[in-house]
VEXLUM-304958 format. One record per residue (C-alpha): x, z, y. Coordinates in steps of 0.001 Angstrom, whole numbers, plus 500000, padded with zeros to 6 digits. Example, Ala and Ser with C-alpha at 12.3 -4.5 7.8 and 13.67 -1.06 7.14 Angstrom:
512300507800495500 513670507140498940 
# end
This chain:
499714500219500023 502788501385502361 504585498027501398 501439495736501939 501098498036505307 504465497208505706 504238493740505244 501014493534507123 502967494904510111 505807493067509444 503732490016509471 501324491484512221 504618491477514594 505723487907513496 502255486976514071 502180488847517224 505918487385517935 504729483609517125 501125484160519123 503122485492521835 505266482331521928 502545480239521331 500297481759524250 503180481262526553 503408477688525341 500082476921525962 499923478740528847 502925476666530080 501168473382529276 497869474439530809 499675474906534045 501409471810533779 498360469733532984 496392471830536004 498698470509538367 498798467219537514 494721467300537329 495163468948540772 497554466680541982 495504463380540859 492217465121541935 493456465622545500 494439461901545272 491094460922544340 489465463113547190 491390461174549450 490412458204548790 486991458774548658 487405460120552219 488581457124553468 485955454878552014 483408457526553719 484955456699556820 484825453034556456 480883453203555309 480259454931558461 482286452121560500 479775449596559038 476814451858559470 477612452333563552 478562448474563612 474808447658561825 472894450027564030 474728448193567076 473308444863566252 470074445986565374 469884447397568979 470924444036570415 468573442094568361 465494444428569687 466637444003573005 466898439945572642 463478440215571062 461932442048573692 464037440065576406 461930436879575007 458801438740574579 459085439830578338 459849436055579174 456535434657577049 454740437276579056 455816436030582293 454621432660581726 451256433932580684 450939435869583834 451233432708585555 448500431162583794 446125432346586401 447551430540588982 447157427521587501 443338428191586778 441613431549586926 439984431270583789 443266432130582061 442867435400583367 440826436526580374 443648434872578041 446326436961580242 444415440305579616 443874440039575922 447540439042575407 448655442101577362 446301444107575676 447263443092572057 450823444215572826 451884442343569848 455480442232569081 455172439001567559 456663436366569764 455151433430567408 451703434929568189 452352434933572036 453654431423571769 450375429930569928 448369431118572199 450536429916575107 450774426510573683 446627426440573095 446011427406576740 448611424727578220 447084422192575783 443363422910577544 445123422869580945 446466419412580373 443265417855578477 441993418414581648 444583416967583875 445659413761582138 444147410589581620 443089409542578267 446045406962578077 448439409274578204 450617411013576402 450397414990576666 453869416884576932 454364420699576772 457857420432578750 459085424047578431 462519425326578305 463934425519574433 464785428686573064 468226430059572306 469121429893568765 469428433047566917 472893433806565764 473662435087562081 474267438666561868 477687440221561095 478818440297557507 478860443949555802 482076445256554809 482893444926551166 482234448074549360 485282449874547460 485820449236543709 484828452858541876 487802455049540609 488846454782537043 488515457690534837 491816459670534590 492860459594530288 493324462956528481 496586464994528872 498773464006525870 498792467252523416 502285468621522684 503959468103519202 503354471000516721 506361473345515985 508058472562512689 506532475389509969 508477477605508326 510388476844504825 508140478130502558 504447477003502070 503547474394503331 501834475021506577 498438473385506928 498301470541509331 498591471652512728 495543470878514662 496530467495516898 497255468723520174 495063466652522796 496889464130524564 498306464018527751 496650463229530593 497975459232531923 499542459873535349 497242457700537650 498079454291538483 498377452319541786 494710451944542587 493272449064544579 491620449563547868 487978449541548082 486137446077548022 483873446305551112 480449445687550283 479215441895550839 477206441709554621 473825440562554553 473041437090556267 470906437359558941 467839436205559440 467163432366560986 466038433023564196 462720431069564852 463098427858566984 461262427649570724 458878425026570411 459496421937571920 461476423875574451 465017423012575817 467414423696573188 468694427432573424 472356428321573178 473642428686569802 473535432316568689 476746434291568247 478901434228564574 478516437549563060 481581439503562536 483202438815559416 483073442087557372 486752444301557684 488319444277553942 488851447377552195 492446449104552903 494559448748549763 494335452367547957 498082454450547654 499891454119544450 499390457331542400 501975459565541609 503421459069538052 502577461765535510 505157464087534058 505650463113530533 504005465893528221 505735468388525824 506687466948522537 504692468729520211 502209468606517860 500088465415518361 496925466433520293 493606464745519838 493030461786521827 491540462783525411 488267461650526501 487575458728528402 487115459241532105 484060459057534263 483418455329535397 484339455207538797 481111454457541161 480315450828542454 481119450055545771 478038450534548034 476657446982548881 476893445867552713 473927446122554759 471851442872555473 473209441430558705 470691441921561680 468102438808562179 469317436550565211 467710436799568414 464892434145568992 464878431421571278 463137432078574645 459756430479575186 459375427347577714 457957427825580983 454325426612580061 453935425638584296 456399422959583739 454342421200581561 453157417776582712 451386414444581570 454349411952580211 453861408378581306 455608405089581598 457103404516584968 454929403292587798 455183402441591560 453292402656594633 453284398833594796 454336396002592125 455951394053595256 457262394310598638 459097392136600936 461646393287603428 462640391255606730 466210391760607627 468968390207610194 472140389004609234 474903391431609339 472489394790609061 471992397207606260 468908397530604221 467909400086601179 465949399001598236 463500401896596838 462442401626593493 461369405404592984 458856406575590860 456909409758590050 456418409197586280 458061411531583340 460145411606581630 462558410558584651 463162406784583976 466687404665584091 466600402310586810 468496399023586743 468279396039588769 468996392417589212 468881389559591929 466629386969590107 467760383452592097 471512384376590966 472768384148594599 475184385881596175 478012388398595519 475150391321594652 476837391983591170 480224392034592670 479566394245595890 476643396605594887 475831398706592460 473155397493590028 471351401134588859 469753404064590140 466322403915591875 467893403112595366 470568400811596232 472002399537599574 472947396559600749 475393396540603670 475966393547605879 473105391230604894 474748387432604102 472755384745604077 472901384622600229 471764388242600112 468516386413600947 465895386293597940 464321388444595169 465573391220593841 463838393111590416 464063396278589688 463212397526585895 462381401274585378 462352402204581758 461500405794580025 460623406841576446 457026405450577190 457276402269578216 458895400061580973 457900398585584494 459258395903586930 458951395927590386 460407392832592917 461487393136596572 462174390121598573 464139390240601522 463707387187604137 465157386661607262 463821384962610546 467742384247611204 468898380617611011 470122380243607258 472714377813609089 474297380233611095 477390379206611096 476448376112613265 478239377113616038 479284375503619627 481105379228620618 479122378764624090 477789382051623946 479695383738621145 480722383405617681 477435383113616124 477746383892612297 481681383734612534 483825387145612289 487729388122612222 489164388603608849 490654391972608344 493760390043606269 495609388126608938 498215388468611479 495928387020615078 492496386865616018 490555383726617409 489363384077620891 486910381936622905 488249380234626096 487273377342628299 490187375384628574 491026376404632066 494205378436630923 494912377229627117 495078373750625460 493204371827624685 492170371604628482 488611370371628106 486149371786625298 484527369305623422 480639370194623433 478610367558624626 476662368053628248 479195370567629182 481195368130631195 484243369476629313 484006372942631033 482249374782627624 484035377512625587 485671376587622250 487521379015619554 490946378738619386 494097380828618270 496926381662620922 500139381100618913 502476382136621711 502311385696620513 502818385151616959 505929383935614948 506290380827612686 504123381329609399 501653383638610871 497950383045610761 494851383642612041 491513383702610261 487835383121611284 485296383868608431 481414383136608369 479048384934606292 478747384068602519 476253381316602578 474382379744599503 475967377143597733 473642375623594837 474258372133596129 476934370199597907 476862371355601657 478731369462604303 480662371412607331 481778369009610306 483402370034613003 485898369120615866 489183370167615909 492718369997618102 496064370833616992 499248369639618680 501536367440616055 504537368274617606 504372372008616829 503726371730613250 501110374151613423 498377373618610699 494894374156610407 493396374582606840 489619374960606091 488827377405602955 486466378782600882 485974382208599308 484063383091595922 482343386086595548 485510387061593226 487644386856596574 489599383943595087 490750381170597922 490468377483597601 492102375298600575 489550372257601025 491387370441603819 494632370696605732 494926369395609138 498026368704611100 497326366704613871 494392365751616004 496293362938618290 496128363218622157 492421365158622322 489714366520619848 489109364799616451 486079365290613999 486534366344610457 484106366543607637 484276368213604451 482235368682601624 481645372311600507 481588372479596742 478730374020594428 478695377500593669 475359379370592382 476696382606593789 477633381232596996 480859380811599247 482259381811602640 483749379453604533 487189380435606346 489114378695609336 492808379405608643 495395378579611872 498673378862611206 502027378834613395 504429376038613608 507923376123614891 506838376258618424 503913377826619934 500786375514620765 496926376270620579 495111375671617498 491362375084618244 487925374367616850 484559373232618128 480970372227617477 481123373431614038 478029372031612254 476669373055608494 474123370719606732 472462371347603213 473481367833602063 476671366192601204 479062365002603753 478458361427604966 481618358744604876 483501358387608208 482222355708610640 483195352082609228 482421348491610784 479980346856608177 481616344749605573 479378341829603985 480873341842600662 478721338699598996 479528336169601955 479281332492600467 476907333540597997 474975330912596196 471601331468594748 470032329350592384 466051329598591781 463405327523590288 460605325839592411 457778328681592922 460167331493592006 460477334894593568 463465334767595514 465809337739596165 468372337415598715 470633340368599229 473020341392601916 475160343853600185 477334345505602925 479830348560603103 480270350624605891 478886353965607367 476079354833608966 474108352382607152 473512348983609507 470596347493610197 469969343817609269 468531340876610657 468405337293608924 468811334054610327 468665330735609388 470280328291611816 469198325044610208 465577325720609934 462812323591612240 461975325901614111 463246329780615311 463650332068612065 464622335603612435 463498338370609626 464895341802609352 465692344176606325 467344343622603331 466731342445600761 465600339065602163 462333338137599883 460511334793599535 457877335116596930 456995331494596232 460670329433596456 460068325572597518 462399323476599117 461475324155602497 462547327857602210 465703326646600560 469180326508602735 471514328385604209 470805331880605260 473257334368607654 473092337644607430 474075339704610357 474623343629609650 475442345822612594 475854350000613152 477542351730615749 480974351120614563 480243347180614862 478822343944613337 479408341692610703 477851338431609285 477701336378606623 475902333332604728 474029333078601865 472857329893600358 469474329608598616 469204326612596076 465716325863594783 465792323626591998 462898320962591818 462569317345590302 459788315241591157 458795311733589708 456634309287591676 455199306365589683 452299305860592237 449761305346589682 446406306188591028 445830309770590009 449422311162591037 449987313083593981 453077312518595270 454832313949598466 455840310787599344 453453309936602540 453271307413605458 454308308535609026 451655308723611643 453479307602614447 457014306038614961 456396302952612582 454354299888613356 453210298922609440 452239301251606481 453385301061602732 450688299720600514 449883300821596990 449731297910594906 449287296707591493 450280293404590001 451691290912592611 451830290723596286 448952288430597995 452329286215599227 453915283593597125 457429283618596975 457809287406597997 457588290521596592 457249291929593086 454937290170590649 454484293704588765 455301297244588684 458528299030587409 457008301512585367 454588299201583507 454990295562584111 452825294725581441 449884297459581678 449204296880585711 450990299802586937 451124300867590708 454010300692593329 454561300629597042 455431297600599154 455206296601602322 452847293661603542 455158291214605841 452517288676606761 450769288356610117 449681290403612037 453330291952610840 456374290860613026 459961290463612966 461673293951612936 458384295802612345 458799298789610049 456975300986607551 458094304327606802 457652306484604019 458602310423604442 459550313009602100 459055317067602987 461545318918604521 464930319358603042 467286322254603463 470846321142605244 474064321901603917 473071321136600153 472724317875598058 469930316212596643 469908312904594924 467108310031595259 466738307770592235 464443305069592720 463769301128592101 463757298607594555 462410294963595110 463533292596597816 462339289222597334 462202286586600020 464383284208601898 463568285735605302 464140289138604017 465128292049606355 466776295463605072 466049298754603337 467279301932604453 467282305835603534 467321307819606665 467760311743607410 465573312423610254 466602315916611875 463373318095612235 464764319931615217 465968317029617511 463960313998615649 467322312231615749 467683310229612289 471026309144610803 471215306217608149 472182307345604788 471877303941602665 471218300553604052 470371297226601827 469687293468603685 468702290432602606 467507288578599100 468001290421596415 466166288309593991 462838288525592131 463961291672590355 463540295740590538 466879296887591476 468573300336591027 469473302951593479 470836306157593801 471864308229597012 473093311552597774 471182313047600588 473147316045602053 473104316911605719 474598319319608132 472939321020611089 469520321415610999 467060320794608240 465934317079608066 463165314968606445 464275311966604253 462875308790604692 462260305512603034 462652302436606114 461511298717604912 461877296387608313 460059292822607900 462591290065608245 461557286669610518 458643285685608454 456352286930605694 459031286009603209 460101289472603237 457652291823601288 459756294982600053 458598296748597221 459618300417596059 458800302051592819 459428305017590148 461373307242592628 462621310390591517 463814313316593824 465846316114592471 468118318775593396 471621318466593124 474433315776592727 473712312299591452 475099311181588224 473216307967588056 476382305986588288 475436303577590723 477408302831593667 476359304736596573 476985302678599863 478982304811601911 479670304374605955 480482307271608009 481948307077611813 482212309670614237 483674309429617607 482153312915619084 481043311440622282 477634312836621589 478341315904618902 480569316840616477 478269314299613830 476608317321612435 473737314964611883 475875312858609713 476801315971607675 480161316697609445 480698320787610308 483455322945611306 483324325854609145 483392329463610470 484408332653608057 487163335354607613 489481332474606244 488848329939608624 488922331682611962 490235329112614537 487357327320615907 487058323551616451 485404322531619837 484741319369621483 486524318405624731 487034315663627445 490753314917629080 492922318082628324 492648321264626376 492493324548628383 496273325334627366 498761324017629485 501578322030627434 499633321246624391 496300318970622940 495767315423624253 495474314706627899 492359312030626838 490098310946624097 491374307801621883 488070306101621670 487743305063625571 490132307566627072 486901308879628914 485210309749625693 485033313180623759 487280314604620918 487251317788619033 490402320340619007 491652323497617788 492008326090620129 495176328214619585 495314330854622137 494813334498621751 495391333962617538 497882334626615633 500417332638613713 499089331779610234 495222331574611367 493262328271610025 490566326210610976 488474323674608875 486729320676609574 484242319307606628 483058315827606255 479897315046604662 479783315267600513 481127311992599107 480028310564595955 481985310696592795 483290307765590688 483883305190593654 486761304697595986 486517305453599821 488254304262602704 489199307090605310 490430305959608866 490958308520611404 493056309222614705 494978312664615186 496757314244618220 499802317137617525 501031317767620948 503011321329621845 506220323056621394 504348325407618765 502749323234617001 501400324220613230 500106322229610496 497504319352609938 496476319120606139 493746316416605071 492425317895601591 490072315986599144 488261319252598033 485913319085594889 482476320540594076 484460322933592080 488479323727591858 490991322997593988 491641320465596253 494247317786596553 496210317426599842 496700313590600877 498271314049604160 500571316593605496 501852316913609202 503667319484610991 505675319873614033 505500318749617763 504558314669617509 504097314142621509 501347313415623503 500316309935622018 497378309727619552 498819308739615466 496808306680613160 495894307584609842 494516305541607275 494059305752603398 492068305043600234 490780307982598224 491024307180594696 487737307788592677 486882311377591719 485558312620588864 483139314634590819 481483314809594284 483760316111596843 484436316463600823 487435315538602982 488529318987604434 491043318782607796 492494321802608003 494789322898610986 497140325884610510 498166327744613425 501814327375614428 503935330380616304 502365330486619846 499131328915621922 500951325631622446 499767324721618992 496122322644620044 495652319874617039 492952317285618029 490917314558615854 489031311481616914 487342308076615689 486942309522611887 485356306744609692 484824306997605901 483415303804603954 482749302734600474 485649300774598649 489163300883599370 491010300099602558 492132296825603328 
# end
């Protein structure tokens, strides 16, 4: 027992010792673990405090946002109520509406606004016309701003792990001790914890937009939530004592989730538009759609296109006729535009177009002026008219009378030289300096003519230019003048076309020496400039016009020159005075009596010209004298003794006259004859006469004649001058020609006056002289019947120049020397004959060379001579004079070049010289042309006399 007790005590002591040790160890561990837990707890509490402070800041910030939103909402509401308070001022019936709204004291801005809209609509329905769009025009509410973003809530703290238990001590040797209870797992040291994450801010409600108000200001963006601060790193835990493996510690509690950020405050609602600004919306309207403004050139005018409609329109302007520089110098938009310094090109119609969202309206304004549109026409007597001094030059023009300046007199008619003109005094200028005088801008949709008089001294080297300026301000030189001679000189210039108009500029430039440049009597016309004055010149001289009998004949007189001349027509060959006016000369029913040479006289203020134009009327007539035929060959009523008688078969007398006609000898045809039996007497005549023929043209008479009898008389063809009644023998045959019909071709061509062809039969000494004629063919033109035509022309100039026989002197620009008849000496001393050749007391013709120039020509033509037969030319000529030129005798055919058959030149002395030559047979009719060419001086008068042309060669 004692042992047991001892043993028990020993054991108790041991156990006690062991327990004490264990208790001590446990106590140490508890202390250590408690320290660690306390340190960790303190760290956790510190983190919790930081989070609470952050949450407090968030709450304060949200309260501020809520207060701001309430204030904005209240302000909007108050503004809306102010608008409602204004309604009774518009209409008293809105008093009740205002009281109800005030009494409701609603916090709903939307409700207030709907009430207000209803009130405005009722008011506008009463005010606006049925076709008008109703507009509630208020200020647009401010745009609500988003609430601030809430702070991010912090993450919950992670639970601490349990403390790791101590390892148990090794048991004493002996019995295997029971397995020790595993110690608790030691607490893990706190890790570096993250900062608490802030809660996500609640998005603010979107502000309600004001109805049709003006767009409000954009709300401010909510402040972004501040990120949670990063948590501090926890202290590293001490390692647990090695001991028995402790039991696994319980998991630490899960950290709380961070608080969610509060929802951002609702953005403030836009303010309500002012209901009093509401109006009817309509397209632009004007008080009047058209108006007229009368202005003076140089003044200013404002064009007004104001409207009262809403919405406010955009206004643009155009000038409908496109004249002027409107688009260059004026603004083209806005309700009002001002046109300064009105120009002639500004006159016209302007159109404004006003446009808004509802529609478009147009208004026109017409600018007129009573001022002269040709205002730049000026004689400078009372001022510069529409001209002004340029601001871009070196000197100004001034008005002067010429008393102290050059030129010494003005040009204006009726002022006696004492009027005014405009000039530049170049004495104060240097070489190359300029002065400019500018006109208004003038319309130029068609060519205009600027005419003026100017003075420029050529010795000074001065220059006067005429320029134009376009709306683009580009200048162009139209005219450059450097001299006006000794006085004033006129100038014209066309102003080019410009759809917008042009400004005219006179620019005077100083030369090497001082000399005035002057202008006067400026005129401006709305048509193209005429050419300078020019003497008329007829360009179709010597023209020949051929028509048929009965045609309409048009005789032109084509003329150059300015101004257009007056026209007078003369026909010198006419039997009576002939004068017509105008151009062209028209003959409606051409006949032989209207044929001939017409003289056109053209005259203007610069001079006179004339030219001859020949009208040929083709006509052919054949007369067989049958009983029903109407012929133009008639017996004359006076001037003869017997008549021509129509006959068929033989004549009553035997051994004379035809036995049958020529046309139808076996069928009883007719012919005309002269009965020579009693009471006819010797030399009695019977004359058959045709109608009047024009001078200067060829006609052919082809006929058959019968002259059988032993006392036969003669048969002649005569040309009777219709004005003088004198007759010229053209053809003649005498004596017995046998009992047969004989053919004859006679060419009729006379100069001078128109004439009447006649066939004259003369009785012989007895009745055996019946003369018959048949089948007369008359036609216009040359003869081609190849029958030898008798030619017997003589002219001694004692009575005239033989124009009755067809001789004539030419007068034209080619032949300017004139032939004249003279007796005795010529007017010039030392030249020409001293008497005629025929008798010494008769006449001759000569060319007067006084007053001419070397090389001038004179021409004297014979009548036309027949082709296909020779002729003998015999004449006398005188070439006395120290300055004698040439004498040429030329055979001139109807067409083509002539042939010279005689050429003489130089002084031949005072005596008359003879020329005689045979003209060979020609292939076409011809004339003989006596041509004189003037020598070096007036002592060169050449003369002709006693011209003879006969059929056949010379003997």
